[in-house]
N, C-alpha and C positions, 0 to 999 in steps of 0.2 A: 168246724168249730160244732159241739153240742148245742144244742137247742137249751134254752133256760128252762122252756118247760119238763124235759128229762133230768135239771138238775132240782126242780122245784118237785118232781115226783118222787125223786130220790130222800129228799130231805123231809117229806111230808113219811115217807116211808120208816126212817128212823126215829122220828119225834112223835111217831102214834097217829097219823092222819092228820088232813087238812087242816081239821079244826085243833087241833093240839100245838102243828105249826104255827097258826094265825097267834096265836096265845102267846107264842115268844116274839114276835112282833112287834116292835115301839107303835105308837102314832105314828102318822106319816109327819115330817118334818112341815113344820107351819112359818110360811117368810114374814107373816106378820108379826108373831109371836117375836121372833129371831129378830126383829127390828125393833122392837120394846126393847129388845136387853141392855141394862145399863152397863157402864163404861168399865165400873167398880167388878162387876161378876164376871166379865172379859178378861180385866186382869188377872183376876184370883183363879178362874181356870188354868190361865196361860199358867200360872204361877203352881198349881196342883200339878199339871201337866209336867212341868221341867220337873221337880222335887220328886213325883215318882219313878220317875226315868232312872233304871237301876237303884232303887228303891224298891219295898217290899211297901204295897198300896194302904196296905196294912196301918204301917207305921206312922205315913203321911194322913190317913183320916183322921186317927185317933190323937193327932199333936193341931189337924189344924183348927180349932177356936182362937190356938197358942199362936198361930197363922196369921190367921185374922186381925189379931190385938197386936200383935210386933209390926203389921206392914200397912197400920191405920186403916182398916178396913180395904184396904185396897184401892184407895181414892188416886187415880193415874195425878190429880192437880194436886194433890200432897206430895205424893213420893217422887214425881219428877226434878223436884227443889230442895228436897231433901240434903244437907250437906252431907262431904263425905264423913263427918264423926258418926253420923246417926245410919251408915250404914256399915262401917267398921264396929259400931256396939251388938251389933245385929251380929255377928262372927261366935258371938261369943252368949248369945241371947239361947236359953234353955227351953222357952218356949216352941222353937223351932228346930230342925233340922238344920244343923252349922254349917253346910256345906258354902264357903265362900262367892266360888264361881256361879253358883245357883242365886245364891243372895245378891248378886251383883247386875244379875239376868230380870229381878223382878225391877229395878230402876229403869235400865233399857228397855224394857216393856212397857212400863210407864208410859216413857216417852214415846213410844210405838203405836200402843194405844189412842193418845194425843194427839200425835200427828193425823192418825186416821179419821179419829172424830172430828175434826178440826176440816178436814177436808171431806166427808160425809156425813154430817151429823151428829153420829155417833158410828162406831164400829160394828155396833149391830145392823145398823144400817149398811152398811158398807158388806158385811157379808150376806146379808139378806138381796142383797144387787146381784151379788157372784152366780152366776151359771155352776150347777154341776157338771156341767157336760166341760168345763175346764178346772176341773179341780187341779191339776197339776199346774196351773199358772197360780192358784191361788197361796197351793204349798212354797212355792217358789216366793211369791213376796214374803211368807211369814220366814222365811229364811232369809231373805235377803237384807228386811227389817226391824224381823222380831232377833229374838236375841235366844239362843237353845229351842229353838222350834223346830228343826230340821229332825226329817226321817219319821220314824211313828209317832212321835212325839206332838210332830203337829197335824198327824190326820187325827189323832186320838182327842185333842185341843178341840178341833171341828166337830167330831163326832159326840164328844162330853158339851158341846154349845149349842148342839140344835141343828150344826149344819147339814145338810142332805148330800153326803159323801158313802164312797168306799173308804177301807181301811184294808192295807194289804199287810192284812196277819198270816200267820203260816200256814190256816185251814185256806184263808180263802184265796192263798196263793196256791195249795195245791190243785185245790177245785178249778182254776184255772185253767193249768196246766193240763190237768185229765180232761178238762173239756178241747184243750188241743193249741192251748194260746203258747206258742213258744217263747217263752221268758224263762230267766235262774230261778233258782230256788230261793234265793232271797231277791226281791225286786229293789234292786237301788240305783242301777242306771237309767239314765234320761228316758233312753231308749226303749227299756222296761216299761217305766213307768207309761212311757206314750202307749205303747200295745195296750198295757190293762187297763188307762182310763177311753180309749177306744171301743175294746170291748164289753167294757158296762154301759159308752152310750148307747150301744149296738143291743146290748139287753134290754135297755131301756124305753128304747123305740120297738121293740119288739114287744114289752108286757105289759108296758105304761107305769109298773111300778116305781118307785122313788128310791135312786141311789143306796139308802142305807138299807131298805129290806132285801133288794137286791144280794147287797154284800153280806148280811146275815144272813140268809138263804142258801147262799152259796158255802158260807162258812159252816153253817148245819148240815149240807149235803155231803161231809167226806171227812175223815180222820177223827177225833177223839170226840165221843156223845156225849156231854156232858149232861149232871143233870139242869134243873132249869135255875136254879138258883146261882151255881157257879156259872154257868151260861150269860147270865145276866149280869155279873160281876166282871168277866173277862169281856163281853163287848160292848161295854162304857152305859154301864147303870140300867138300862131296862131290859158283838162280833168281838 
């Protein structure tokens, strides 16, 4: 496998030097800040990632104040016990995107957030205690206990919440394949995901960098060389 030093050097060259690359990296994830995250903000981000899947993100962003109103500020304890009539009305509510299956996922995920908070004190505390060396295990949990949180949606949820992990975006996968990792062009199988996890674990040990930095540097080292603003939008607000 190619050393991460070589991958970083390539990213620095593409972005105008070491200092320029550093400016494109977000602050290192902070477990204490993550532990303080309120459950309503976790459910809000879950909802945004679910609705963004298959839609233009700009559409969801433009309607987001309406989402906050329609879903009662994303308070899990309120939403989990709203009657069927409440959810049926939302399917004709113009404040939001009226996708019935995604609307119902909010009720399921409100219950999911409540359950995890009951077990760990809050969803943020639960995330803060989960090791980045087992992102695959966390993604599996999101799939099994949450609603519509599989694939890229779950990875982007963790990224936007501030959990320290990688995203198997097209450029990240291209970087991994170029470095010598034997994985498919689209990482979907458990075997390929395990290989990706093992490689990021190895790079984290090699460099001491947070996983989010490893992932973003990897993405910036290959593929389309986006401008800073577009890169920020694609990479989770700050891959």
